[in-house]
VONUSE-732254 format. One record per atom (N, C-alpha, C): residue in three letters; z, x, y. Coordinates in steps of 0.2 Angstrom, whole numbers, plus 2048, in hexadecimal, padded with zeros to 3 digits. Layout:
% VONUSE-732254
ALAZXY/...
% end
This chain:
% VONUSE-732254
MET44FBF7D9F/MET455BF5DA2/MET455BEEDA2/ALA45BBEBDA3/ALA45CBE4DA3/ALA461BE2DA9/HIS460BDCDAB/HIS465BD9DB0/HIS46ABD5DAB/VAL470BD7DAB/VAL475BD4DA7/VAL479BCFDAA/SER479BC9DA8/SER47DBC3DAB/SER483BC1DA6/LEU489BC1DA8/LEU48EBBFDA4/LEU491BB9DA8/ARG492BB3DA5/ARG494BADDA8/ARG499BAADA4/GLY49FBAADA7/GLY4A5BA6DA4/GLY4A7BA8D9D/LEU4A6BAFD9B/LEU4A8BB1D94/LEU4AFBB0D93/THR4B0BADD8D/THR4B7BACD8A/THR4B7BAED83/ARG4BBBB2D81/ARG4BCBB4D7A/ARG4C3BB3D78/ILE4C5BAFD73/ILE4CCBADD71/ILE4CCBB0D6A/ALA4D2BB4D69/ALA4D4BB7D62/ALA4DBBB6D61/GLY4DDBB4D5C/GLY4E4BB3D5A/GLY4E8BAFD5F/GLY4E4BAAD62/GLY4E7BA5D66/GLY4E8BA8D6D/LYS4E5BAED6F/LYS4E6BB1D75/LYS4DFBB2D78/ARG4DFBB1D7F/ARG4D8BB1D82/ARG4D7BB9D84/ILE4D3BBCD80/ILE4D2BC3D81/ILE4CEBC4D87/VAL4C9BC0D88/VAL4C4BC0D8E/VAL4C5BB9D90/ASP4C6BB8D97/ASP4C8BB1D9A/ASP4C3BB0DA0/ASP4BEBACD9E/ASP4B9BA9DA4/ASP4B7BAFDA8/PHE4B4BB4DA5/PHE4B2BBADA8/PHE4AABBADAA/SER4A9BBBDB0/SER4A2BBBDB3/SER4A0BC1DB6/LEU49ABC3DB5/LEU498BCADB8/LEU490BCADB8/GLU48DBCDDBE/GLU486BCEDBE/GLU485BD5DBF/VAL481BD8DBA/VAL480BDFDBA/VAL478BE0DBB/PRO476BE3DC1/PRO46FBE3DC3/PRO46BBE8DBF/HIS465BE7DBF/HIS460BECDBB/HIS462BF3DBD/GLY463BF7DB7/GLY463BFEDB8/GLY46AC01DBB/ALA46FBFCDBC/ALA475BFEDBF/ALA47AC02DBA/CYS47EC05DBC/CYS484C08DB8/CYS48AC04DBA/GLN48CC00DB6/GLN492BFBDB7/GLN498BFEDB3/ALA49DBFFDB6/ALA4A3C00DB2/ALA4A8BFADB1/LEU4ABBFADAB/LEU4B0BF5DAA/LEU4B7BF9DAA/LEU4BBBF8DAE/LEU4C1BFCDAF/LEU4C7BF8DAF/GLY4CCBFADAB/GLY4D2BF6DAA/GLY4D7BFADA6/PRO4DDBF7DA5/PRO4E2BFADA1/PRO4E1BF8D9A/SER4E3BFCD95/SER4E2BFAD8E/SER4E4BF3D8C/GLY4E0BF0D88/GLY4E1BE9D86/GLY4DFBE4D8B/CYS4DBBE6D90/CYS4D9BE1D96/CYS4D3BDDD94/GLY4CFBDFD8E/GLY4CABDBD8C/GLY4C3BDED8D/LYS4C3BE4D90/LYS4BDBE8D91/LYS4B8BE9D8B/THR4BCBECD86/THR4B8BEED80/THR4B5BE8D7D/THR4B9BE2D7D/THR4B7BDCD7A/THR4B0BD9D7D/ILE4B0BDAD84/ILE4AABD8D88/ILE4A4BDDD85/LEU4A5BE3D84/LEU4A0BE7D81/LEU49DBE5D7B/ARG4A2BE3D76/ARG4A0BE1D70/ARG49DBDAD70/LEU49EBD6D75/LEU49BBD0D76/LEU493BD1D78/LEU493BD6D7C/LEU48CBD8D7F/LEU488BDBD79/ALA48BBDFD75/ALA487BE2D6F/ALA486BDDD6A/GLY489BD7D69/GLY488BD2D64/GLY48DBD3D5E/PHE492BD7D5F/PHE497BD8D5A/PHE49CBD3D59/GLU49DBCFD5F/GLU4A2BC9D5F/GLU49EBC3D62/THR4A1BBDD61/THR49EBB7D63/THR4A2BB4D69/LEU49FBB1D6D/LEU4A2BADD73/LEU4A5BA7D71/ASP4ABBA5D74/ASP4AEB9FD73/ASP4ACB9AD79/ALA4AAB9DD7F/ALA4A7B99D84/ALA4A3B9ED88/GLY49EB9CD8C/GLY49ABA0D91/GLY494BA2D8E/GLU490BA6D92/GLU489BA8D90/GLU488BAFD93/ILE484BB3D8E/ILE481BB9D90/ILE47ABB9D90/ARG477BBCD96/ARG470BBCD97/ARG46EBC3D98/PHE468BC6D95/PHE465BCCD97/PHE45EBCAD9A/ASP45EBCBDA0/ASP458BC8DA4/ASP458BC0DA3/ASP453BBDDA1/ASP453BB6DA0/ASP454BB4D99/ASP456BB9D94/ASP457BB7D8D/ASP45FBB6D8C/ILE460BB0D89/ILE467BAFD87/ILE468BB2D81/VAL46DBB7D81/VAL46EBBBD7B/VAL475BB8D77/ALA479BB4D7B/ALA47FBB2D78/ALA482BACD7C/ARG484BA7D78/ARG488BA1D7B/ARG48AB9ED75/PRO48FB99D75/PRO491B95D6F/PRO48BB92D6C/GLY48AB93D66/GLY485B90D62/GLY47EB95D62/ARG47EB9AD66/ARG478B9FD66/ARG47BBA6D66/GLN479BAAD61/GLN47BBB1D61/GLN475BB5D5E/LEU472BB8D63/LEU46DBBDD61/LEU470BC3D5E/GLU46DBC5D58/GLU46FBCAD54/GLU46FBD1D58/PRO474BD5D56/PRO474BDCD5A/PRO46EBE0D5A/GLU46ABE0D55/GLU464BE4D54/GLU45FBE1D58/GLU45FBDBD5A/GLU45ABD8D5E/GLU45BBD8D66/ARG461BDBD68/ARG463BDBD6F/ARG460BE1D73/ARG45EBE6D6F/ARG45BBEDD72/ARG461BF0D77/VAL467BF0D73/VAL46DBF3D77/VAL46FBF9D73/GLY470BFFD77/GLY472C05D74/GLY47AC05D76/MET47EC08D71/MET485C09D72/MET487C10D70/VAL48CC12D75/VAL48FC19D74/VAL496C18D73/PHE499C1AD6D/PHE4A0C19D6C/PHE4A4C1FD6D/GLN4ABC1DD6E/GLN4B0C22D6F/GLN4B0C27D69/SER4AEC25D63/SER4AFC29D5D/SER4A8C2CD5B/TYR4A3C2CD5F/TYR49CC2ED5E/TYR498C2BD59/ALA49BC28D54/ALA498C25D4E/ALA491C28D4C/LEU492C2FD4A/LEU48CC32D48/LEU48DC33D40/TRP487C33D3D/TRP487C34D36/TRP488C3BD34/PRO48EC3DD30/PRO48FC44D2F/PRO48AC47D2A/HIS487C43D26/HIS482C47D21/HIS47BC48D24/LEU47AC46D2A/LEU474C47D2D/LEU474C4CD33/ASP46FC50D34/ASP46FC55D39/ASP46EC51D40/VAL46EC55D45/VAL46DC52D4C/VAL467C4DD4C/ALA461C50D4A/ALA45BC4CD4B/ALA45BC46D47/GLY45EC46D41/GLY45FC40D3C/GLY463C3BD40/ASN469C3DD43/ASN46DC38D47/ASN469C35D4D/VAL465C39D50/VAL462C36D56/VAL45DC32D54/ASP459C33D4F/ASP453C2FD4D/ASP455C29D48/TYR45BC29D46/TYR45DC24D41/TYR45BC1DD43/ALA45DC1AD49/ALA45BC13D4A/ALA453C13D4B/LEU450C18D4D/LEU448C18D4D/LEU445C17D46/ARG448C1AD41/ARG446C1AD3A/ARG447C13D38/VAL44DC10D3A/VAL44EC09D37/VAL449C04D3A/ARG447C06D40/ARG442C01D44/ARG43BC03D42/LYS43AC08D3D/LYS434C0AD3B/LYS42FC0DD40/VAL432C10D45/VAL42EC14D4A/VAL42AC1AD47/ALA424C1BD49/ALA420C20D45/ALA423C27D46/ARG422C2BD41/ARG425C32D41/ARG424C36D47/ALA41EC36D49/ALA41CC3AD4F/ALA420C38D55/GLU420C32D56/GLU423C2FD5C/GLU42BC30D5B/ARG42EC30D55/ARG435C31D54/ARG436C38D56/ALA432C3DD54/ALA433C44D55/ALA433C45D5D/ALA42EC42D60/ALA42DC43D67/ALA433C40D6B/ARG436C3AD69/ARG43CC37D6C/ARG442C3BD6B/VAL443C3ED65/VAL449C42D64/VAL449C48D68/ALA443C4CD68/ALA443C52D6C/ALA444C50D74/GLU441C4BD76/GLU442C49D7D/GLU449C48D7F/ALA44DC44D7A/ALA453C42D7B/ALA458C48D7B/LEU457C4CD76/LEU45BC52D76/LEU45BC57D7C/GLU455C57D7F/GLU453C5BD85/GLU457C58D8A/ILE457C51D8B/ILE45AC4ED91/ILE462C4FD91/VAL465C4FD8B/VAL46CC4FD8A/VAL46FC57D89/GLY46AC5BD8A/GLY46CC62D8A/GLY46DC65D83/LEU469C63D7E/LEU46AC65D77/LEU463C67D74/PRO45FC6BD78/PRO459C6DD75/PRO45AC72D70/GLY457C72D6A/GLY458C77D65/GLY45DC75D60/PHE461C6FD61/PHE466C6DD5D/PHE464C68D57/ALA45EC67D57/ALA45BC62D52/ALA45EC63D4B/GLU45EC69D49/GLU45FC6AD42/GLU467C6CD41/ARG46BC6BD46/ARG472C6DD45/ARG475C67D41/LYS47AC69D3D/LYS47FC64D3A/LYS484C61D40/VAL485C5BD40/VAL48AC58D45/VAL491C5BD44/GLN493C5DD3E/GLN49AC5FD3D/GLN49BC66D40/SER495C6AD42/SER496C70D45/SER496C6FD4D/LEU495C69D50/LEU495C68D57/LEU49CC67D5A/SER49DC69D60/SER4A3C67D64/SER4A3C60D65/GLY4A9C5DD68/GLY4A9C56D6A/GLY4A4C54D6F/GLY4A3C59D74/GLY49FC57D7A/GLY498C57D77/GLN496C5CD72/GLN48FC5CD6F/GLN48EC56D6B/ARG493C53D68/ARG492C4DD64/ARG491C47D68/GLN494C47D6E/GLN493C41D72/GLN48CC42D75/ARG48AC48D76/ARG483C48D79/ARG47EC46D74/VAL47FC47D6D/VAL47BC45D68/VAL47BC3DD68/ALA481C3AD69/ALA481C33D69/ALA47DC30D6F/LEU47DC34D75/LEU479C32D7A/LEU472C32D79/ALA470C38D76/ALA469C39D74/ALA466C33D6F/ARG46BC32D6A/ARG469C2CD66/ARG467C26D6A/CYS46CC24D6E/CYS46BC1ED72/CYS465C1FD77/LEU464C25D7A/LEU45EC26D7E/LEU457C25D7A/ALA457C28D74/ALA451C27D70/ALA44FC20D6E/MET454C1BD6E/MET452C14D6D/MET44FC11D73/ARG450C14D79/ARG44DC11D7F/ARG450C09D7F/PRO456C09D80/PRO459C02D80/PRO459BFFD87/ARG459BF9D88/ARG459BF6D8F/ARG460BF6D92/LEU465BF6D8D/LEU46CBF6D8F/LEU470BFBD8B/VAL474BFFD8E/VAL478C04D8B/VAL47FC02D8C/LEU483C02D87/LEU48AC00D87/LEU48EC07D85/LEU493C09D89/LEU497C0FD88/LEU49EC0DD87/ASP4A1C0ED81/ASP4A8C0CD80/ASP4ADC12D80/GLU4B0C13D86/GLU4B5C19D87/GLU4B2C1FD84/PRO4ACC21D86/PRO4A8C27D82/PRO4ABC2ED83/LEU4B0C2ED88/LEU4B3C35D8A/LEU4BAC35D88/ALA4BDC30D84/ALA4C4C30D83/ALA4C6C36D7E/ASN4C2C38D7A/ASN4C3C3DD75/ASN4C2C44D77/LEU4C0C45D7E/LEU4BEC4CD80/LEU4C3C4FD85/ASP4C4C55D85/ASP4C9C58D8A/ASP4C6C58D91/ALA4CAC5AD96/ALA4C9C59D9D/ALA4C3C5CD9F/HIS4C2C62D9D/HIS4BCC66D9F/HIS4B5C63D9C/LEU4B5C61D96/LEU4B0C5ED93/LEU4AEC57D96/ARG4B3C54D98/ARG4B2C4DD9C/ARG4AEC4EDA2/GLU4B0C53DA6/GLU4ACC55DAC/GLU4A5C56DAA/THR4A3C5ADA5/THR49DC5CDA3/THR499C56DA1/MET49CC52D9D/MET499C4CD9A/MET497C47DA0/ILE49BC46DA5/ILE499C42DAA/ILE493C44DAD/ASP491C4ADAE/ASP48AC4CDB0/ASP485C4ADAB/ALA487C4BDA5/ALA482C49D9F/ALA481C41DA0/PHE486C3DDA1/PHE485C36DA1/PHE480C34DA7/ARG481C38DAD/ARG47DC37DB3/ARG476C38DB1/THR475C3EDAE/THR46EC40DAC/THR46BC3BDA7/PHE46FC38DA2/PHE46DC33D9E/PHE46BC2DDA1/HIS46FC2BDA6/HIS46DC24DA9/HIS467C25DAD/ALA466C2BDB1/ALA460C2CDB5/ALA45AC2CDB0/ALA45AC2FDAA/ALA455C30DA6/ALA453C29DA2/SER458C26DA0/SER457C20D9C/SER454C1ADA0/GLY457C19DA7/GLY455C13DAB/GLY459C0DDA8/ALA45DC0EDA3/ALA460C08DA0/ALA466C05DA4/THR467BFFDA4/THR46DBFCDA7/THR473BFFDA2/MET478C01DA6/MET47EC04DA2/MET484C00DA4/ILE488BFFD9E/ILE48FBFCD9F/ILE494C00D9C/TYR499C03DA0/TYR49DC09D9E/TYR4A4C06D9E/VAL4A7C06D98/VAL4AEC04D97/VAL4B3C0AD97/THR4B8C09D9C/THR4BDC0FD9C/THR4C3C0CD9F/HIS4C9C10D9D/HIS4CFC0EDA1/HIS4D0C14DA6/ASP4CCC19DA6/ASP4CDC1FDAB/ASP4C9C1DDB1/GLN4CDC1CDB7/GLN4C9C1BDBD/GLN4C5C20DC0/ALA4C7C27DBE/ALA4C3C2CDC1/ALA4BCC2CDBE/GLU4BCC2BDB7/GLU4B5C2ADB4/GLU4B1C25DB7/ALA4B4C1FDB8/ALA4B1C19DBB/ALA4AEC1BDC2/MET4B2C1EDC6/MET4B1C1FDCD/MET4ABC24DCD/ALA4ABC29DC8/ALA4A6C2EDC8/ALA49FC2CDC6/LEU49FC27DC2/LEU499C25DBE/LEU496C1FDC1/ALA49AC1ADC2/ALA497C13DC3/ALA495C12DCA/ASP490C0DDCB/ASP48EC0ADD1/ASP492C05DD3/ARG495C01DCE/ARG499BFCDD0/ARG49FBFCDCA/ILE4A5BFADCC/ILE4AABFADC7/ILE4ADBF3DC7/ALA4AEBF0DC1/ALA4B1BE9DC0/ALA4B8BEBDBE/VAL4BDBE9DC1/VAL4C4BEADBF/VAL4C7BE4DBB/MET4C9BE5DB5/MET4CCBE0DB1/MET4D3BE0DB0/ASP4D6BDADAF/ASP4DDBDADAD/ASP4DEBD4DA9/SER4E1BD4DA3/SER4E3BCED9F/SER4DDBCAD9E/GLY4D7BCDD9C/GLY4D1BC9D9B/GLY4CDBC7DA1/ARG4CFBC8DA7/ARG4CCBC5DAD/ARG4CABCADB1/LEU4C5BC8DB5/LEU4C2BCCDBA/LEU4C6BCCDC1/ARG4C9BD2DC3/ARG4CDBD2DC9/ARG4C8BD3DCF/GLN4C4BD8DCF/GLN4C0BDADD4/GLN4BABDEDD2/VAL4B4BDDDD4/VAL4AEBE1DD3/VAL4ABBE3DD9/ASP4AABEADDA/ASP4A8BEDDE0/ASP4A6BF4DDF/SER4A4BF7DE4/SER4A2BFEDE4/SER4A9C02DE3/PRO4A8C09DE1/PRO4AFC0DDE0/PRO4B2C0DDE7/VAL4AEC0FDEC/VAL4B1C10DF3/VAL4B5C09DF5/ARG4B2C04DF4/ARG4B5BFDDF7/ARG4BBBFCDF3/LEU4BBBFDDEC/LEU4C1BFCDE8/LEU4C7C00DEA/TYR4C6C06DEC/TYR4CBC0BDEE/TYR4CDC09DF5/ASP4C9C07DFA/ASP4CBC06E01/ASP4CDBFFE02/ALA4CBBFADFE/ALA4CCBF3DFF/ALA4CEBEFDF9/PRO4D3BF0DF5/PRO4D4BECDEF/PRO4D6BE5DF1/ALA4D3BE1DEC/ALA4D3BDADEE/ALA4DABD7DEC/ASP4DEBDADE8/ASP4E5BD7DE6/ASP4E9BDDDE4/ALA4F0BDBDE3/ALA4F5BE0DE1/ALA4F3BE4DDB/MET4F0BE0DD6/MET4EFBE4DCF/MET4EABE9DD0/VAL4E4BE8DD4/VAL4DFBEDDD6/VAL4E2BF2DDA/ALA4E6BF1DDF/ALA4E9BF6DE3/ALA4EEBFADDF/ARG4F2BF8DDB/ARG4F6BFCDD7/ARG4F2C01DD2/PHE4EDBFEDCF/PHE4E9C01DC9/PHE4E4C06DCC/ILE4E1C05DD2/ILE4DDC0ADD4/ILE4E0C0FDD9/GLY4E0C15DD8/GLY4E2C1ADDD/GLY4E9C1ADDE/GLN4EDC18DD9/GLN4F5C18DDA/GLN4F7C15DE0/GLY4F4C0FDE1/GLY4F6C0BDE7/GLY4FDC09DE7/GLN500C0ADED/GLN508C08DEE/GLN508C02DF2/LEU50BBFDDF0/LEU50CBF6DF4/LEU512BF6DF8/VAL512BF5DFE/VAL518BF5E02/VAL517BEFE07/PRO51DBECE08/PRO51DBE6E0C/PRO51CBE8E14/VAL518BE4E17/VAL517BE5E1E/VAL518BDFE22/ASP51ABDFE29/ASP51ABDAE2D/ASP514BDAE32/ILE510BD5E32/ILE50ABD5E36/ILE50CBD3E3D/ILE50ABD8E42/ILE50DBD6E49/ILE507BD3E4D/ALA501BD6E4D/ALA4FBBD3E51/ALA4F5BD7E4F/PRO4EFBD3E50/PRO4E9BD7E4F/PRO4E8BDDE53/ALA4E4BE2E50/ALA4E3BE8E53/ALA4DCBEAE53/GLY4D7BE5E55/GLY4D0BE6E54/GLY4CDBE3E4E/GLU4C7BE3E4D/GLU4C4BE1E47/GLU4C5BE4E41/GLY4C8BE1E3C/GLY4CABE4E36/GLY4D0BE8E36/ARG4D4BE7E3B/ARG4DABEBE3B/ARG4E0BE6E3E/ALA4E6BE8E3C/ALA4ECBE5E3E/ALA4F2BE9E40/ARG4F6BE8E45/ARG4FCBECE46/ARG501BE9E42/VAL505BEDE3E/VAL50ABEBE3A/VAL510BF0E3B/ARG516BEDE38/ARG51CBF1E38/ARG51DBF3E30/VAL51EBF9E2F/VAL51FBFBE28/VAL526C00E28/PHE52BBFDE24/PHE531C01E24/PHE534C03E2B/GLY533BFEE30/GLY535BFFE37/GLY531C02E3B/HIS52BC05E39/HIS526C09E3D/HIS520C05E3E/GLU51DC05E44/GLU517C01E46/GLU511C06E44/MET50CC03E42/MET505C06E40/MET500C01E40/VAL4FAC04E40/VAL4F4BFFE3F/VAL4F1C00E38/LEU4F0BFBE34/LEU4EDBFCE2E/LEU4E6BF7E2D/ARG4E2BF9E29/ARG4DCBF5E28/ARG4DDBEEE24/CYS4D9BE9E25/CYS4D9BE3E22/CYS4D3BE0E22/SER4D2BDAE1E/SER4CBBD7E1C/SER4C9BD3E22/GLY4CEBD1E26/GLY4CCBCCE2C/GLY4D2BCAE2F/PRO4D2BC5E33/PRO4D8BC2E37/PRO4DEBC1E32/MET4E4BC4E34/MET4EABC3E30/MET4EFBBFE34/ARG4F2BBAE30/ARG4F8BB6E33/ARG4FEBBBE34/ARG501BBAE3A/ARG507BBEE3B/ARG50CBBCE36/GLY510BC1E34/GLY515BC0E2F/GLY515BC5E2A/GLN518BC3E24/GLN518BC8E1E/GLN512BC9E1B/ALA510BCFE18/ALA50ABD0E14/ALA50CBD6E10/THR507BD8E0C/THR508BDEE08/THR502BE3E09/ALA504BE9E0A/ALA4FFBEFE0B/ALA4FFBF3E05/CYS4F9BF6E04/CYS4F8BFBDFF/CYS4F7C02E03/LEU4FBC07E01/LEU4FBC0EE03/LEU4FAC13DFE/ARG4F5C17DFF/ARG4F3C1CDFA/ARG4F7C23DFB/PRO4F8C26DF6/PRO4FCC2DDF7/PRO4F9C32DFB/ASP4F2C32DFC/ASP4EFC36E00/ASP4EEC34E07/ALA4F1C2EE09/ALA4F1C2CE10/ALA4F8C2DE13/ILE4FDC2FE0F/ILE504C30E11/ILE505C37E12/ALA508C39E18/ALA509C41E19/ALA510C42E1C/ILE513C47E1A/ILE51AC49E1E/ILE518C4CE24/ALA51BC49E2A/ALA519C4CE30/ALA51EC52E32/SER524C51E32/SER529C56E33/SER530C54E31/PRO535C59E30/PRO53CC57E2F/PRO53EC53E35/ALA542C4DE33/ALA545C49E38/ALA54BC4DE3B/GLU54BC4BE42/GLU551C4EE46/GLU557C49E45/GLY55DC4CE44/GLY563C48E44/GLY564C45E3D/ALA56AC42E3C/ALA56BC3FE36/ALA567C38E35/GLN566C34E3A/GLN562C2EE39/GLN55AC30E3A/GLY559C34E3F/GLY552C35E41/GLY54FC30E45/SER54AC32E49/SER547C2DE4D/SER540C2AE4A/LEU53FC24E4B/LEU539C21E47/LEU532C22E4C/ALA533C26E51/ALA52DC27E56/ALA528C2BE53/GLY529C2FE4E/GLY524C34E4B/GLY522C31E44/GLY524C2CE42/GLY522C29E3B/GLY528C26E38/ILE527C25E31/ILE52CC21E2D/ILE531C26E2B/ALA538C25E2C/ALA53DC29E2A/ALA53EC28E22/ALA53EC2EE1F/ALA53FC2DE17/ALA542C34E15/HIS545C33E0F/HIS548C38E0B/HIS544C3AE06/ILE543C41E05/ILE53FC44DFF/ILE544C43DF9/ARG541C40DF4/ARG544C3FDEE/ARG543C44DE9/ASP53DC46DE8/ASP53BC4BDE3/ASP534C4EDE4/VAL532C54DE2/VAL52CC57DE3/VAL529C59DDC/ARG523C58DDA/ARG520C5ADD4/ARG51AC5EDD6/PHE51AC65DD3/PHE514C69DD4/PHE50EC67DD0/GLU508C66DD2/GLU502C64DCF/GLU4FDC69DCF/GLY4FEC6FDD0/GLY4F9C74DD1/GLY4F6C74DD8/ALA4F1C71DD9/ALA4EEC71DE0/ALA4F2C6DDE5/SER4F6C69DE3/SER4FAC65DE8/SER501C64DE5/ARG506C61DE9/ARG50CC5FDE7/ARG50DC57DE8/GLN510C54DE3/GLN511C4DDE3/GLN518C4CDE6/VAL519C49DEB/VAL520C48DEE/VAL521C40DEE/ARG527C3FDEC/ARG52AC38DEC/ARG52FC38DF2/ILE52EC32DF6/ILE533C31DFC/ILE536C2ADFB/ALA53CC2ADFF/ALA53FC23DFF/ALA540C22E06/PRO53DC1DE09/PRO53EC1BE10/PRO545C19E12/GLU547C1BE18/GLU54EC1AE19/GLU54FC12E1A/ALA54AC0FE1C/ALA54BC07E1D/ALA54BC04E16/ALA548C07E11/ALA548C04E0A/ALA549C09E05/PRO550C0BE05/PRO551C11E00/PRO550C10DF9/GLN54FC0ADF7/GLN54DC09DF0/GLN546C09DEE/THR542C0ADF3/THR53BC0ADF3/THR539C12DF2/LEU534C13DEE/LEU532C1ADED/LEU52AC1ADEE/LEU528C1EDF3/LEU521C1FDF4/LEU51FC26DF2/THR519C27DF0/THR516C2DDEE/THR511C30DF3/LEU511C36DF5/LEU50CC39DF9/LEU50AC40DF5/ARG504C43DF7/ARG502C49DF5/ARG501C4EDFB/THR502C54DFA/THR501C59DFF/THR500C60DFC/ARG4FDC64E00/ARG4FCC6BDFE/ARG501C6FE02/GLU504C6CE07/GLU509C70E0B/GLU510C71E08/PRO514C76E0A/PRO51BC77E07/PRO51FC70E09/VAL523C6FE05/VAL527C68E05/VAL52EC6AE06/PRO532C67E0A/PRO539C68E0B/PRO53DC66E04/ALA543C68E04/ALA547C67DFD/ALA548C5FDFD/ALA549C5DDF6/ALA54BC57DF5/ALA552C55DF9/GLY552C4FDFC/GLY557C4DE00/GLY556C4DE07/THR551C51E09/THR550C52E10/THR54DC4CE13/LEU54FC4BE1A/LEU54DC45E1D/LEU546C47E21/VAL541C44E20/VAL53BC46E23/VAL537C40E27/LYS532C41E2B/LYS52EC3CE2E/LYS528C3BE2A/VAL526C35E28/VAL520C34E24/VAL51BC30E28/THR514C33E29/THR50FC2FE2C/THR50AC2CE27/VAL507C26E29/VAL502C23E25/VAL4FCC23E28/ASP4F7C26E26/ASP4F0C26E29/ASP4ECC20E28/ASP4EDC1DE22/ASP4E9C18E20/ASP4ECC13E1C/GLY4EAC0DE1B/GLY4EDC08E17/GLY4E9C01E17/TRP4EABFDE12/TRP4E6BF7E12/TRP4EBBF1E11/ILE4EABECE15/ILE4EEBE6E14/ILE4EBBE1E0F/LEU4EEBE0E0A/LEU4EBBDBE05/LEU4EABD4E08/PRO4E4BD1E06/PRO4E3BCAE08/PRO4EABC6E07/GLN4ECBC2E0C/GLN4F2BBFE0C/GLN4F2BBAE06/GLY4F7BBAE02/GLY4F7BB6DFC/GLY4F5BBADF6/ALA4F1BBFDF6/ALA4EFBC3DF0/ALA4F5BC6DEC/GLU4FABC8DF0/GLU500BCBDEC/GLU503BC6DE8/GLN503BC0DE9/GLN506BBBDE5/GLN502BB9DDF/GLU4FBBB9DE1/GLU4F6BB6DDC/GLU4F4BBCDD7/ALA4F6BC2DD8/ALA4F3BC7DD4/ALA4F5BC7DCD/GLU4FABC4DCB/GLU4FCBC4DC4/GLU4F9BBEDC0/THR4F7BB9DC4/THR4F5BB3DC1/THR4EDBB1DC2/ALA4EABB3DC7/ALA4E3BB1DC9/ALA4DEBB6DCA/PRO4D8BB6DC7/PRO4D3BBBDC8/PRO4D0BBADCE/VAL4CCBBFDD0/VAL4C9BBFDD7/VAL4C1BBFDD5/SER4BEBBADD8/SER4B7BB9DD6/SER4B3BBEDD9/GLN4ADBBFDD7/GLN4A8BC4DD9/GLN4A6BC2DE1/ALA4A6BBCDE2/ALA4A4BBADE9/ALA4AABBDDEE/GLN4B0BBCDEC/GLN4B6BBEDF0/GLN4B6BC5DF0/ALA4B5BC9DEB/ALA4B5BD0DEB/ALA4B0BD3DEF/ALA4AABD0DF0/ALA4A4BD3DF3/ALA4A5BD2DFB/GLU4AABCDDFD/GLU4ABBCCE04/GLU4AEBD2E08/
% end
């Protein structure tokens, strides 16, 4: 395993900063996710770590070893890095055992040790008895397990995973998440997992670094990212966050403030003392609920926010409901419920069980400035 230190990484291609002053510390043995929309630079960081691309600025260290900086580029084969690709990258003319021990043969590992490592790796990934199978006969999930076994047999100090579940269906993804957990526990290696799927990142990673336009927005635990996004980009990207304007009225105890949202007063969480005046809050669909149909044409705000139901979409276990607050009819909020929902156009009362006030100023800075790790950890 390795402690991975990325300091001020910058990668420029075609006159564009693909990675822009990116810094991150990944502890020994951690499973770190890089999460962000397509084109945010996360795969480029993986390629920089693997040695497939060179830095324009910054430095990469594995423990105390400098593996990359301008003027120094340790070759990929010297980094002891294993990589698992979206496309599996298996040799079609080799059987499973041949694919798993390929890198070991290149490194001239003794035959007996190769055989032992292959058997051990296939057992760990749930493919005992598959050594002589041709890879063309395997399912997508089995091929990805072979790719994991190949990586495990190499005993790398760092494992890089580039969208490894993107080609699998929903059922196989759930199964493979368990396989990745087993792999991580067995290998003890530091893992960096690139994905645009937040459900995967939340399920697998100890820490998640959210990226946008080549920059780091926030790095934190999955729970903290969901509960306390550092800025508007993170709030929107994680958990379908919905940003609404609020008026801060007064403090309401440590880490809370009384606010007015669409004419209704409530208490929301915050990072610390907040100035009175305008701010922005993040509301999650699972924290909004329909209380009851409003009485009268206008309705009373005493029981919650008055809103009209715009539409309802059935999603199997729940219904997704879009509502428009009476105080801001152009605004649409989404909630989820398992309960029967009144027809579109009905005036209802909506309650908010929880919400997070963004740090004041974060909503304006979200499109132009990254959030440092120190700020994200606070």
